[in-house]
N, CA and C atoms of all chains as a GROMACS GRO file, in nm:
protein
  594
    1MET      N    1  -0.268  -1.289   1.543
    1MET     CA    2  -0.422  -1.287   1.472
    1MET      C    3  -0.505  -1.245   1.608
    2TRP      N    4  -0.532  -1.100   1.616
    2TRP     CA    5  -0.587  -1.014   1.746
    2TRP      C    6  -0.740  -1.001   1.677
    3LYS      N    7  -0.817  -1.024   1.799
    3LYS     CA    8  -0.979  -0.961   1.804
    3LYS      C    9  -0.981  -0.822   1.842
    4LEU      N   10  -1.052  -0.722   1.746
    4LEU     CA   11  -1.050  -0.567   1.820
    4LEU      C   12  -1.188  -0.553   1.864
    5GLY      N   13  -1.171  -0.457   1.954
    5GLY     CA   14  -1.283  -0.349   2.014
    5GLY      C   15  -1.352  -0.442   2.119
    6VAL      N   16  -1.428  -0.364   2.218
    6VAL     CA   17  -1.480  -0.379   2.316
    6VAL      C   18  -1.582  -0.463   2.265
    7ASN      N   19  -1.664  -0.455   2.164
    7ASN     CA   20  -1.774  -0.543   2.172
    7ASN      C   21  -1.737  -0.617   2.095
    8PRO      N   22  -1.775  -0.764   2.170
    8PRO     CA   23  -1.756  -0.882   2.078
    8PRO      C   24  -1.864  -0.882   1.962
    9MET      N   25  -1.972  -0.856   1.975
    9MET     CA   26  -2.034  -0.875   1.870
    9MET      C   27  -1.988  -0.810   1.712
   10SER      N   28  -1.874  -0.708   1.734
   10SER     CA   29  -1.846  -0.672   1.630
   10SER      C   30  -1.777  -0.760   1.542
   11GLU      N   31  -1.721  -0.870   1.546
   11GLU     CA   32  -1.684  -0.968   1.458
   11GLU      C   33  -1.582  -0.876   1.329
   12SER      N   34  -1.494  -0.790   1.389
   12SER     CA   35  -1.421  -0.708   1.338
   12SER      C   36  -1.238  -0.753   1.374
   13TYR      N   37  -1.174  -0.852   1.264
   13TYR     CA   38  -1.037  -0.858   1.318
   13TYR      C   39  -0.916  -0.812   1.234
   14ALA      N   40  -0.811  -0.768   1.302
   14ALA     CA   41  -0.696  -0.712   1.293
   14ALA      C   42  -0.595  -0.895   1.234
   15VAL      N   43  -0.560  -0.878   1.082
   15VAL     CA   44  -0.398  -0.954   1.112
   15VAL      C   45  -0.316  -0.852   1.090
   16LEU      N   46  -0.212  -0.901   1.188
   16LEU     CA   47  -0.068  -0.842   1.166
   16LEU      C   48   0.022  -0.863   1.048
   17ILE      N   49   0.094  -0.812   0.979
   17ILE     CA   50   0.194  -0.879   0.936
   17ILE      C   51   0.304  -0.877   0.947
   18GLY      N   52   0.396  -0.952   0.988
   18GLY     CA   53   0.545  -0.937   1.008
   18GLY      C   54   0.656  -1.017   0.914
   19ARG      N   55   0.694  -1.109   0.984
   19ARG     CA   56   0.791  -1.159   0.870
   19ARG      C   57   0.774  -1.316   0.845
   20LYS      N   58   0.699  -1.337   0.917
   20LYS     CA   59   0.669  -1.526   0.819
   20LYS      C   60   0.620  -1.527   0.691
   21PRO      N   61   0.605  -1.603   0.610
   21PRO     CA   62   0.503  -1.621   0.486
   21PRO      C   63   0.433  -1.591   0.484
   22VAL      N   64   0.380  -1.537   0.380
   22VAL     CA   65   0.257  -1.464   0.289
   22VAL      C   66   0.175  -1.531   0.324
   23MET      N   67   0.144  -1.748   0.299
   23MET     CA   68   0.068  -1.794   0.333
   23MET      C   69   0.003  -1.836   0.429
   24ASN      N   70   0.131  -1.824   0.589
   24ASN     CA   71   0.063  -1.797   0.712
   24ASN      C   72  -0.069  -1.643   0.735
   25TYR      N   73  -0.072  -1.589   0.636
   25TYR     CA   74  -0.131  -1.502   0.698
   25TYR      C   75  -0.238  -1.482   0.630
   26VAL      N   76  -0.215  -1.542   0.526
   26VAL     CA   77  -0.335  -1.556   0.418
   26VAL      C   78  -0.458  -1.645   0.507
   27LEU      N   79  -0.364  -1.760   0.583
   27LEU     CA   80  -0.454  -1.844   0.606
   27LEU      C   81  -0.544  -1.783   0.782
   28ALA      N   82  -0.436  -1.703   0.811
   28ALA     CA   83  -0.536  -1.602   0.875
   28ALA      C   84  -0.660  -1.516   0.917
   29CYS      N   85  -0.632  -1.480   0.747
   29CYS     CA   86  -0.785  -1.396   0.686
   29CYS      C   87  -0.860  -1.501   0.649
   30ILE      N   88  -0.852  -1.622   0.597
   30ILE     CA   89  -0.970  -1.688   0.560
   30ILE      C   90  -1.032  -1.767   0.660
   31THR      N   91  -0.913  -1.797   0.813
   31THR     CA   92  -1.004  -1.862   0.930
   31THR      C   93  -1.075  -1.733   0.973
   32SER      N   94  -1.036  -1.632   0.974
   32SER     CA   95  -1.103  -1.483   1.031
   32SER      C   96  -1.267  -1.490   1.007
   33PHE      N   97  -1.228  -1.522   0.833
   33PHE     CA   98  -1.357  -1.516   0.759
   33PHE      C   99  -1.501  -1.619   0.773
   34HIS      N  100  -1.394  -1.747   0.803
   34HIS     CA  101  -1.488  -1.831   0.789
   34HIS      C  102  -1.513  -1.857   0.902
   35GLY      N  103  -1.490  -1.838   1.017
   35GLY     CA  104  -1.529  -1.828   1.181
   35GLY      C  105  -1.612  -1.708   1.204
   36GLY      N  106  -1.671  -1.632   1.103
   36GLY     CA  107  -1.808  -1.517   1.112
   36GLY      C  108  -1.716  -1.412   1.064
   37ALA      N  109  -1.646  -1.358   1.096
   37ALA     CA  110  -1.588  -1.253   1.041
   37ALA      C  111  -1.663  -1.143   0.942
   38LYS      N  112  -1.720  -1.012   0.934
   38LYS     CA  113  -1.744  -0.913   0.844
   38LYS      C  114  -1.691  -0.865   0.802
   39GLU      N  115  -1.539  -0.840   0.865
   39GLU     CA  116  -1.469  -0.725   0.839
   39GLU      C  117  -1.300  -0.816   0.906
   40VAL      N  118  -1.187  -0.776   0.797
   40VAL     CA  119  -1.044  -0.829   0.828
   40VAL      C  120  -0.984  -0.702   0.826
   41SER      N  121  -0.900  -0.688   0.905
   41SER     CA  122  -0.778  -0.547   0.840
   41SER      C  123  -0.663  -0.600   0.870
   42VAL      N  124  -0.592  -0.578   0.757
   42VAL     CA  125  -0.476  -0.634   0.736
   42VAL      C  126  -0.371  -0.505   0.760
   43LYS      N  127  -0.292  -0.546   0.850
   43LYS     CA  128  -0.211  -0.427   0.938
   43LYS      C  129  -0.063  -0.441   0.865
   44ALA      N  130   0.022  -0.403   0.787
   44ALA     CA  131   0.134  -0.354   0.819
   44ALA      C  132   0.229  -0.250   0.834
   45ARG      N  133   0.380  -0.234   0.876
   45ARG     CA  134   0.417  -0.150   0.847
   45ARG      C  135   0.574  -0.160   0.803
   46GLY      N  136   0.666  -0.060   0.737
   46GLY     CA  137   0.761  -0.094   0.679
   46GLY      C  138   0.819  -0.176   0.594
   47ARG      N  139   0.888  -0.230   0.584
   47ARG     CA  140   0.925  -0.354   0.456
   47ARG      C  141   0.788  -0.448   0.444
   48ALA      N  142   0.698  -0.466   0.585
   48ALA     CA  143   0.627  -0.544   0.523
   48ALA      C  144   0.516  -0.589   0.458
   49ILE      N  145   0.519  -0.353   0.447
   49ILE     CA  146   0.413  -0.331   0.336
   49ILE      C  147   0.366  -0.405   0.210
   50ALA      N  148   0.485  -0.454   0.184
   50ALA     CA  149   0.458  -0.519   0.027
   50ALA      C  150   0.405  -0.646   0.049
   51ARG      N  151   0.435  -0.757   0.167
   51ARG     CA  152   0.363  -0.843   0.170
   51ARG      C  153   0.278  -0.862   0.218
   52ALA      N  154   0.181  -0.745   0.276
   52ALA     CA  155   0.024  -0.705   0.350
   52ALA      C  156  -0.071  -0.735   0.212
   53ILE      N  157   0.004  -0.647   0.067
   53ILE     CA  158  -0.016  -0.616  -0.050
   53ILE      C  159  -0.047  -0.809  -0.123
   54ASP      N  160   0.051  -0.863  -0.076
   54ASP     CA  161   0.057  -1.000  -0.149
   54ASP      C  162  -0.055  -1.091  -0.102
   55VAL      N  163  -0.079  -1.076   0.086
   55VAL     CA  164  -0.166  -1.181   0.172
   55VAL      C  165  -0.304  -1.114   0.025
   56VAL      N  166  -0.347  -1.003   0.053
   56VAL     CA  167  -0.457  -0.963   0.014
   56VAL      C  168  -0.477  -1.017  -0.136
   57GLU      N  169  -0.344  -1.010  -0.206
   57GLU     CA  170  -0.448  -1.066  -0.250
   57GLU      C  171  -0.432  -1.181  -0.319
   58VAL      N  172  -0.359  -1.256  -0.237
   58VAL     CA  173  -0.399  -1.395  -0.287
   58VAL      C  174  -0.523  -1.491  -0.226
   59VAL      N  175  -0.571  -1.407  -0.077
   59VAL     CA  176  -0.671  -1.403  -0.046
   59VAL      C  177  -0.797  -1.354  -0.147
   60ARG      N  178  -0.740  -1.235  -0.198
   60ARG     CA  179  -0.905  -1.233  -0.327
   60ARG      C  180  -0.898  -1.291  -0.428
   61GLY      N  181  -0.772  -1.308  -0.489
   61GLY     CA  182  -0.774  -1.378  -0.594
   61GLY      C  183  -0.772  -1.532  -0.577
   62ARG      N  184  -0.725  -1.618  -0.526
   62ARG     CA  185  -0.688  -1.766  -0.529
   62ARG      C  186  -0.796  -1.836  -0.394
   63PHE      N  187  -0.812  -1.749  -0.299
   63PHE     CA  188  -0.954  -1.845  -0.226
   63PHE      C  189  -1.070  -1.762  -0.203
   64LEU      N  190  -1.124  -1.641  -0.180
   64LEU     CA  191  -1.217  -1.594  -0.122
   64LEU      C  192  -1.248  -1.463  -0.259
   65PRO      N  193  -1.276  -1.497  -0.366
   65PRO     CA  194  -1.347  -1.360  -0.437
   65PRO      C  195  -1.426  -1.267  -0.420
   66ASP      N  196  -1.485  -1.318  -0.315
   66ASP     CA  197  -1.642  -1.280  -0.288
   66ASP      C  198  -1.530  -1.139  -0.181
   67VAL      N  199  -1.448  -1.161  -0.096
   67VAL     CA  200  -1.400  -1.095  -0.001
   67VAL      C  201  -1.366  -0.932  -0.086
   68LYS      N  202  -1.406  -0.807  -0.074
   68LYS     CA  203  -1.397  -0.683  -0.089
   68LYS      C  204  -1.297  -0.572  -0.016
   69ILE      N  205  -1.231  -0.496  -0.102
   69ILE     CA  206  -1.132  -0.406  -0.028
   69ILE      C  207  -1.230  -0.269  -0.052
   70ALA      N  208  -1.251  -0.281   0.144
   70ALA     CA  209  -1.355  -0.189   0.188
   70ALA      C  210  -1.296  -0.035   0.192
   71ARG      N  211  -1.132  -0.075   0.237
   71ARG     CA  212  -1.059   0.068   0.216
   71ARG      C  213  -0.879   0.034   0.239
   72ILE      N  214  -0.831   0.125   0.188
   72ILE     CA  215  -0.684   0.130   0.218
   72ILE      C  216  -0.646   0.274   0.291
   73GLY      N  217  -0.601   0.236   0.380
   73GLY     CA  218  -0.506   0.395   0.432
   73GLY      C  219  -0.381   0.342   0.505
   74ILE      N  220  -0.343   0.493   0.441
   74ILE     CA  221  -0.220   0.495   0.475
   74ILE      C  222  -0.151   0.584   0.607
   75GLY      N  223  -0.028   0.562   0.635
   75GLY     CA  224   0.011   0.647   0.747
   75GLY      C  225   0.161   0.658   0.762
   76THR      N  226   0.200   0.738   0.891
   76THR     CA  227   0.369   0.738   0.954
   76THR      C  228   0.355   0.670   1.126
   77ASP      N  229   0.440   0.548   1.151
   77ASP     CA  230   0.440   0.575   1.299
   77ASP      C  231   0.552   0.620   1.338
   78GLN      N  232   0.552   0.657   1.426
   78GLN     CA  233   0.694   0.719   1.514
   78GLN      C  234   0.780   0.641   1.616
   79ILE      N  235   0.877   0.556   1.521
   79ILE     CA  236   0.934   0.444   1.642
   79ILE      C  237   1.052   0.512   1.716
   80PRO      N  238   1.063   0.522   1.876
   80PRO     CA  239   1.133   0.545   1.941
   80PRO      C  240   1.284   0.455   1.912
   81ILE      N  241   1.370   0.448   1.852
   81ILE     CA  242   1.514   0.386   1.873
   81ILE      C  243   1.570   0.356   1.961
   82ARG      N  244   1.612   0.478   2.034
   82ARG     CA  245   1.700   0.422   2.160
   82ARG      C  246   1.639   0.539   2.231
   83GLU      N  247   1.620   0.535   2.384
   83GLU     CA  248   1.667   0.685   2.492
   83GLU      C  249   1.660   0.769   2.427
   84GLY      N  250   1.667   0.860   2.443
   84GLY     CA  251   1.696   0.995   2.420
   84GLY      C  252   1.732   1.017   2.265
   85SER      N  253   1.750   0.944   2.199
   85SER     CA  254   1.782   0.961   2.025
   85SER      C  255   1.616   1.029   1.975
   86GLN      N  256   1.609   1.094   1.857
   86GLN     CA  257   1.513   1.098   1.774
   86GLN      C  258   1.492   1.004   1.756
   87ALA      N  259   1.280   1.023   1.743
   87ALA     CA  260   1.230   0.918   1.713
   87ALA      C  261   1.246   0.848   1.511
   88SER      N  262   1.221   0.740   1.497
   88SER     CA  263   1.227   0.711   1.370
   88SER      C  264   1.069   0.688   1.294
   89ASN      N  265   1.047   0.745   1.179
   89ASN     CA  266   0.962   0.749   1.092
   89ASN      C  267   0.923   0.609   1.025
   90VAL      N  268   0.821   0.555   1.054
   90VAL     CA  269   0.817   0.461   0.938
   90VAL      C  270   0.626   0.454   0.889
   91SER      N  271   0.633   0.358   0.735
   91SER     CA  272   0.522   0.428   0.675
   91SER      C  273   0.428   0.264   0.728
   92THR      N  274   0.294   0.302   0.732
   92THR     CA  275   0.215   0.168   0.745
   92THR      C  276   0.076   0.210   0.658
   93ILE      N  277   0.016   0.088   0.658
   93ILE     CA  278  -0.087   0.072   0.581
   93ILE      C  279  -0.184  -0.009   0.608
   94GLU      N  280  -0.318  -0.004   0.620
   94GLU     CA  281  -0.401  -0.078   0.658
   94GLU      C  282  -0.497  -0.108   0.583
   95ILE      N  283  -0.552  -0.212   0.478
   95ILE     CA  284  -0.598  -0.244   0.439
   95ILE      C  285  -0.728  -0.339   0.475
   96VAL      N  286  -0.862  -0.276   0.495
   96VAL     CA  287  -0.947  -0.332   0.567
   96VAL      C  288  -1.047  -0.440   0.421
   97LEU      N  289  -1.063  -0.576   0.423
   97LEU     CA  290  -1.160  -0.624   0.355
   97LEU      C  291  -1.290  -0.655   0.466
   98GLN      N  292  -1.405  -0.645   0.366
   98GLN     CA  293  -1.533  -0.720   0.370
   98GLN      C  294  -1.573  -0.812   0.337
   99ARG      N  295  -1.663  -0.882   0.358
   99ARG     CA  296  -1.765  -0.976   0.291
   99ARG      C  297  -1.872  -0.951   0.274
  100MET      N  298   0.986   0.976  -1.448
  100MET     CA  299   0.857   1.063  -1.440
  100MET      C  300   0.812   1.119  -1.568
  101TRP      N  301   0.695   1.045  -1.550
  101TRP     CA  302   0.593   1.022  -1.741
  101TRP      C  303   0.492   1.076  -1.723
  102LYS      N  304   0.473   1.182  -1.845
  102LYS     CA  305   0.340   1.225  -1.864
  102LYS      C  306   0.302   1.112  -1.912
  103LEU      N  307   0.149   1.107  -1.852
  103LEU     CA  308   0.069   1.025  -1.902
  103LEU      C  309  -0.048   1.070  -1.979
  104GLY      N  310  -0.108   0.944  -2.044
  104GLY     CA  311  -0.219   0.995  -2.125
  104GLY      C  312  -0.233   1.059  -2.292
  105VAL      N  313  -0.288   1.039  -2.377
  105VAL     CA  314  -0.294   1.104  -2.500
  105VAL      C  315  -0.270   1.270  -2.492
  106ASN      N  316  -0.368   1.319  -2.376
  106ASN     CA  317  -0.423   1.437  -2.343
  106ASN      C  318  -0.343   1.507  -2.327
  107PRO      N  319  -0.279   1.622  -2.392
  107PRO     CA  320  -0.169   1.716  -2.305
  107PRO      C  321  -0.248   1.786  -2.180
  108MET      N  322  -0.359   1.798  -2.205
  108MET     CA  323  -0.470   1.914  -2.120
  108MET      C  324  -0.428   1.829  -1.989
  109SER      N  325  -0.459   1.716  -2.000
  109SER     CA  326  -0.485   1.632  -1.870
  109SER      C  327  -0.407   1.690  -1.753
  110GLU      N  328  -0.300   1.629  -1.747
  110GLU     CA  329  -0.193   1.746  -1.621
  110GLU      C  330  -0.169   1.638  -1.535
  111SER      N  331  -0.172   1.480  -1.570
  111SER     CA  332  -0.166   1.373  -1.526
  111SER      C  333  -0.028   1.325  -1.521
  112TYR      N  334   0.041   1.295  -1.456
  112TYR     CA  335   0.175   1.244  -1.444
  112TYR      C  336   0.154   1.137  -1.354
  113ALA      N  337   0.232   1.047  -1.421
  113ALA     CA  338   0.313   0.931  -1.294
  113ALA      C  339   0.423   0.906  -1.242
  114VAL      N  340   0.442   0.852  -1.133
  114VAL     CA  341   0.581   0.877  -1.049
  114VAL      C  342   0.574   0.726  -1.051
  115LEU      N  343   0.693   0.677  -1.085
  115LEU     CA  344   0.736   0.556  -1.066
  115LEU      C  345   0.852   0.492  -0.978
  116ILE      N  346   0.783   0.431  -0.875
  116ILE     CA  347   0.914   0.383  -0.780
  116ILE      C  348   0.987   0.308  -0.812
  117GLY      N  349   1.151   0.312  -0.777
  117GLY     CA  350   1.232   0.223  -0.820
  117GLY      C  351   1.316   0.218  -0.686
  118ARG      N  352   1.419   0.196  -0.690
  118ARG     CA  353   1.584   0.141  -0.626
  118ARG      C  354   1.606   0.295  -0.548
  119LYS      N  355   1.591   0.412  -0.628
  119LYS     CA  356   1.675   0.538  -0.570
  119LYS      C  357   1.631   0.547  -0.439
  120PRO      N  358   1.692   0.662  -0.415
  120PRO     CA  359   1.649   0.721  -0.273
  120PRO      C  360   1.484   0.819  -0.264
  121VAL      N  361   1.430   0.765  -0.119
  121VAL     CA  362   1.267   0.864  -0.182
  121VAL      C  363   1.254   1.018  -0.204
  122MET      N  364   1.374   1.019  -0.133
  122MET     CA  365   1.380   1.206  -0.163
  122MET      C  366   1.352   1.227  -0.369
  123ASN      N  367   1.455   1.106  -0.427
  123ASN     CA  368   1.426   1.153  -0.563
  123ASN      C  369   1.332   1.110  -0.610
  124TYR      N  370   1.198   1.074  -0.571
  124TYR     CA  371   1.098   1.030  -0.609
  124TYR      C  372   0.989   1.176  -0.524
  125VAL      N  373   1.045   1.208  -0.443
  125VAL     CA  374   0.944   1.315  -0.368
  125VAL      C  375   0.945   1.447  -0.467
  126LEU      N  376   1.084   1.451  -0.488
  126LEU     CA  377   1.119   1.587  -0.584
  126LEU      C  378   1.030   1.567  -0.719
  127ALA      N  379   1.014   1.431  -0.794
  127ALA     CA  380   0.978   1.448  -0.869
  127ALA      C  381   0.791   1.464  -0.868
  128CYS      N  382   0.752   1.454  -0.751
  128CYS     CA  383   0.632   1.444  -0.746
  128CYS      C  384   0.602   1.634  -0.717
  129ILE      N  385   0.714   1.685  -0.660
  129ILE     CA  386   0.662   1.814  -0.590
  129ILE      C  387   0.694   1.928  -0.745
  130THR      N  388   0.762   1.851  -0.839
  130THR     CA  389   0.828   1.916  -0.941
  130THR      C  390   0.684   1.892  -1.045
  131SER      N  391   0.608   1.791  -1.004
  131SER     CA  392   0.513   1.769  -1.092
  131SER      C  393   0.397   1.862  -1.052
  132PHE      N  394   0.362   1.900  -0.931
  132PHE     CA  395   0.246   1.936  -0.839
  132PHE      C  396   0.302   2.101  -0.897
  133HIS      N  397   0.412   2.139  -0.923
  133HIS     CA  398   0.445   2.254  -0.914
  133HIS      C  399   0.420   2.312  -1.064
  134GLY      N  400   0.465   2.225  -1.154
  134GLY     CA  401   0.472   2.242  -1.269
  134GLY      C  402   0.327   2.230  -1.291
  135GLY      N  403   0.237   2.236  -1.219
  135GLY     CA  404   0.090   2.286  -1.296
  135GLY      C  405  -0.042   2.108  -1.285
  136ALA      N  406   0.058   2.015  -1.236
  136ALA     CA  407  -0.004   1.910  -1.273
  136ALA      C  408  -0.132   1.948  -1.124
  137LYS      N  409  -0.257   1.797  -1.170
  137LYS     CA  410  -0.335   1.863  -1.086
  137LYS      C  411  -0.343   1.704  -0.989
  138GLU      N  412  -0.325   1.621  -1.075
  138GLU     CA  413  -0.342   1.479  -1.000
  138GLU      C  414  -0.189   1.401  -1.062
  139VAL      N  415  -0.125   1.374  -0.918
  139VAL     CA  416  -0.007   1.293  -0.965
  139VAL      C  417   0.033   1.105  -0.914
  140SER      N  418   0.027   0.995  -1.001
  140SER     CA  419  -0.026   0.899  -0.978
  140SER      C  420   0.157   0.856  -0.928
  141VAL      N  421   0.126   0.782  -0.829
  141VAL     CA  422   0.222   0.702  -0.764
  141VAL      C  423   0.229   0.588  -0.771
  142LYS      N  424   0.295   0.518  -0.888
  142LYS     CA  425   0.307   0.376  -0.859
  142LYS      C  426   0.383   0.284  -0.855
  143ALA      N  427   0.430   0.157  -0.831
  143ALA     CA  428   0.511   0.114  -0.767
  143ALA      C  429   0.529  -0.052  -0.757
  144ARG      N  430   0.576  -0.156  -0.755
  144ARG     CA  431   0.523  -0.313  -0.778
  144ARG      C  432   0.660  -0.397  -0.678
  145GLY      N  433   0.632  -0.472  -0.584
  145GLY     CA  434   0.708  -0.557  -0.514
  145GLY      C  435   0.821  -0.508  -0.386
  146ARG      N  436   0.912  -0.527  -0.385
  146ARG     CA  437   0.963  -0.421  -0.273
  146ARG      C  438   0.969  -0.292  -0.285
  147ALA      N  439   0.949  -0.251  -0.376
  147ALA     CA  440   0.904  -0.084  -0.397
  147ALA      C  441   0.816  -0.059  -0.296
  148ILE      N  442   0.711  -0.113  -0.306
  148ILE     CA  443   0.583  -0.066  -0.236
  148ILE      C  444   0.566   0.040  -0.141
  149ALA      N  445   0.666  -0.002  -0.052
  149ALA     CA  446   0.715   0.076   0.094
  149ALA      C  447   0.739   0.175   0.012
  150ARG      N  448   0.821   0.181  -0.010
  150ARG     CA  449   0.914   0.325  -0.087
  150ARG      C  450   0.781   0.386  -0.115
  151ALA      N  451   0.705   0.354  -0.209
  151ALA     CA  452   0.615   0.426  -0.259
  151ALA      C  453   0.495   0.500  -0.165
  152ILE      N  454   0.468   0.444  -0.068
  152ILE     CA  455   0.418   0.495   0.059
  152ILE      C  456   0.499   0.627   0.140
  153ASP      N  457   0.643   0.536   0.177
  153ASP     CA  458   0.714   0.678   0.201
  153ASP      C  459   0.743   0.790   0.153
  154VAL      N  460   0.704   0.788  -0.005
  154VAL     CA  461   0.716   0.911  -0.123
  154VAL      C  462   0.566   0.978  -0.056
  155VAL      N  463   0.481   0.883  -0.074
  155VAL     CA  464   0.315   0.995  -0.016
  155VAL      C  465   0.377   1.031   0.113
  156GLU      N  466   0.385   0.974   0.166
  156GLU     CA  467   0.374   1.055   0.324
  156GLU      C  468   0.454   1.180   0.349
  157VAL      N  469   0.580   1.179   0.288
  157VAL     CA  470   0.684   1.234   0.278
  157VAL      C  471   0.621   1.390   0.222
  158VAL      N  472   0.570   1.374   0.102
  158VAL     CA  473   0.503   1.491   0.019
  158VAL      C  474   0.437   1.529   0.088
  159ARG      N  475   0.330   1.438   0.151
  159ARG     CA  476   0.195   1.549   0.223
  159ARG      C  477   0.271   1.542   0.335
  160GLY      N  478   0.328   1.499   0.427
  160GLY     CA  479   0.363   1.514   0.587
  160GLY      C  480   0.481   1.670   0.565
  161ARG      N  481   0.542   1.661   0.461
  161ARG     CA  482   0.678   1.777   0.510
  161ARG      C  483   0.666   1.884   0.397
  162PHE      N  484   0.618   1.840   0.285
  162PHE     CA  485   0.637   1.915   0.136
  162PHE      C  486   0.523   2.004   0.120
  163LEU      N  487   0.365   1.960   0.052
  163LEU     CA  488   0.264   1.972   0.051
  163LEU      C  489   0.122   1.935   0.104
  164PRO      N  490   0.122   2.004   0.247
  164PRO     CA  491   0.028   1.957   0.339
  164PRO      C  492  -0.153   1.954   0.260
  165ASP      N  493  -0.116   2.014   0.139
  165ASP     CA  494  -0.262   2.063   0.066
  165ASP      C  495  -0.284   1.942  -0.001
  166VAL      N  496  -0.162   1.841  -0.039
  166VAL     CA  497  -0.248   1.715  -0.127
  166VAL      C  498  -0.328   1.628  -0.083
  167LYS      N  499  -0.414   1.600  -0.158
  167LYS     CA  500  -0.486   1.482  -0.092
  167LYS      C  501  -0.493   1.350  -0.180
  168ILE      N  502  -0.511   1.242  -0.093
  168ILE     CA  503  -0.490   1.073  -0.123
  168ILE      C  504  -0.626   1.082  -0.188
  169ALA      N  505  -0.647   1.065  -0.333
  169ALA     CA  506  -0.761   1.014  -0.395
  169ALA      C  507  -0.778   0.914  -0.395
  170ARG      N  508  -0.703   0.839  -0.433
  170ARG     CA  509  -0.753   0.718  -0.438
  170ARG      C  510  -0.595   0.595  -0.428
  171ILE      N  511  -0.640   0.448  -0.351
  171ILE     CA  512  -0.532   0.410  -0.350
  171ILE      C  513  -0.582   0.215  -0.418
  172GLY      N  514  -0.460   0.219  -0.518
  172GLY     CA  515  -0.533   0.056  -0.543
  172GLY      C  516  -0.476  -0.030  -0.582
  173ILE      N  517  -0.434  -0.159  -0.520
  173ILE     CA  518  -0.365  -0.255  -0.533
  173ILE      C  519  -0.418  -0.362  -0.660
  174GLY      N  520  -0.301  -0.434  -0.696
  174GLY     CA  521  -0.319  -0.507  -0.779
  174GLY      C  522  -0.229  -0.618  -0.791
  175THR      N  523  -0.219  -0.702  -0.903
  175THR     CA  524  -0.132  -0.790  -0.920
  175THR      C  525  -0.084  -0.768  -1.059
  176ASP      N  526   0.085  -0.793  -1.106
  176ASP     CA  527   0.108  -0.797  -1.198
  176ASP      C  528   0.156  -0.945  -1.254
  177GLN      N  529   0.167  -1.022  -1.376
  177GLN     CA  530   0.243  -1.102  -1.403
  177GLN      C  531   0.352  -1.083  -1.487
  178ILE      N  532   0.486  -1.127  -1.408
  178ILE     CA  533   0.579  -1.108  -1.514
  178ILE      C  534   0.634  -1.253  -1.512
  179PRO      N  535   0.717  -1.248  -1.648
  179PRO     CA  536   0.778  -1.350  -1.717
  179PRO      C  537   0.909  -1.347  -1.666
  180ILE      N  538   0.978  -1.514  -1.597
  180ILE     CA  539   1.083  -1.446  -1.564
  180ILE      C  540   1.149  -1.529  -1.666
  181ARG      N  541   1.188  -1.652  -1.705
  181ARG     CA  542   1.190  -1.658  -1.867
  181ARG      C  543   1.160  -1.738  -1.952
  182GLU      N  544   1.176  -1.745  -2.071
  182GLU     CA  545   1.107  -1.809  -2.173
  182GLU      C  546   1.040  -1.891  -2.171
  183GLY      N  547   0.947  -1.950  -2.168
  183GLY     CA  548   0.892  -2.130  -2.168
  183GLY      C  549   0.861  -2.135  -2.002
  184SER      N  550   0.883  -2.029  -1.921
  184SER     CA  551   0.863  -2.050  -1.757
  184SER      C  552   0.760  -2.005  -1.742
  185GLN      N  553   0.684  -2.054  -1.626
  185GLN     CA  554   0.548  -1.978  -1.523
  185GLN      C  555   0.638  -1.889  -1.520
  186ALA      N  556   0.515  -1.756  -1.485
  186ALA     CA  557   0.506  -1.606  -1.502
  186ALA      C  558   0.488  -1.611  -1.383
  187SER      N  559   0.534  -1.530  -1.295
  187SER     CA  560   0.577  -1.492  -1.118
  187SER      C  561   0.481  -1.382  -1.056
  188ASN      N  562   0.393  -1.394  -1.000
  188ASN     CA  563   0.323  -1.311  -0.975
  188ASN      C  564   0.401  -1.199  -0.850
  189VAL      N  565   0.374  -1.041  -0.885
  189VAL     CA  566   0.421  -0.931  -0.814
  189VAL      C  567   0.281  -0.850  -0.805
  190SER      N  568   0.241  -0.781  -0.640
  190SER     CA  569   0.190  -0.718  -0.606
  190SER      C  570   0.232  -0.588  -0.661
  191THR      N  571   0.148  -0.492  -0.681
  191THR     CA  572   0.153  -0.323  -0.780
  191THR      C  573   0.060  -0.253  -0.633
  192ILE      N  574   0.065  -0.124  -0.607
  192ILE     CA  575   0.017  -0.056  -0.531
  192ILE      C  576   0.004   0.113  -0.671
  193GLU      N  577  -0.098   0.138  -0.644
  193GLU     CA  578  -0.091   0.300  -0.713
  193GLU      C  579  -0.166   0.356  -0.621
  194ILE      N  580  -0.074   0.512  -0.576
  194ILE     CA  581  -0.149   0.566  -0.514
  194ILE      C  582  -0.199   0.733  -0.595
  195VAL      N  583  -0.275   0.722  -0.595
  195VAL     CA  584  -0.330   0.877  -0.673
  195VAL      C  585  -0.372   1.028  -0.575
  196LEU      N  586  -0.263   1.113  -0.622
  196LEU     CA  587  -0.253   1.264  -0.543
  196LEU      C  588  -0.333   1.352  -0.605
  197GLN      N  589  -0.379   1.422  -0.519
  197GLN     CA  590  -0.434   1.524  -0.609
  197GLN      C  591  -0.442   1.638  -0.531
  198ARG      N  592  -0.418   1.781  -0.585
  198ARG     CA  593  -0.427   1.880  -0.548
  198ARG      C  594  -0.523   2.012  -0.567
   0.00000   0.00000   0.00000
C-alpha cells in the first residue's frame, strides 16, 4: 500500500495488486478507507489484472457497499526483458474507488 | 463472435474472450468494425480478463487508433460448480469499443 502524491491532504491511496491472496489486498483497501481515504486506486498489470477485479468486487460486494467505482482505465506498460533486447508489452488496469 | 440484440440494425457485436491467442480476438474485433459495426463489446471472465485488455490494447494501439473505449464495466458471475454445492464467484469485465 502506497500513499500517493506530494500533498498529504489528498487522502489518495494506491493498492498495487501482486501475487498474494485476494483478501490481503481487500484488507489494504478497507484499511485505507477506514483510515480516512476518500479515494483508493487499485492497480495491476498482466495476470494480476483479474485479481484486481476480484479485489474490487469483494470490497464492494461484501464489505463496503457504499464504495463506488469512479473510473476504470486500461493501458500498456513497456517492460525491458533484458538489456539490449526489445521491450515487452504488458496490459495494465487502474480502478479508482471512491467513498 | 456473436451478434447481439433483437434489432439487426443495431450493429452491436460482442466478442467473448476465451483461451485462444490474443490475435484471434483482435481479428474478430477488426472484422466486426470493418463489417460496419459501430460498437463492439469485448467480454471476459476469470483469467481471460487480462487477455481481454490485451485485445483492446492491440486493437487500439496497432490497428484501429480511431476506436474509443466507451465504457468499462466489471461484475461478478455466479457459476454452479456441481449440483447441490455452493456456487463459485467469478469476476467479469466488459469493455465497450466505439468507432
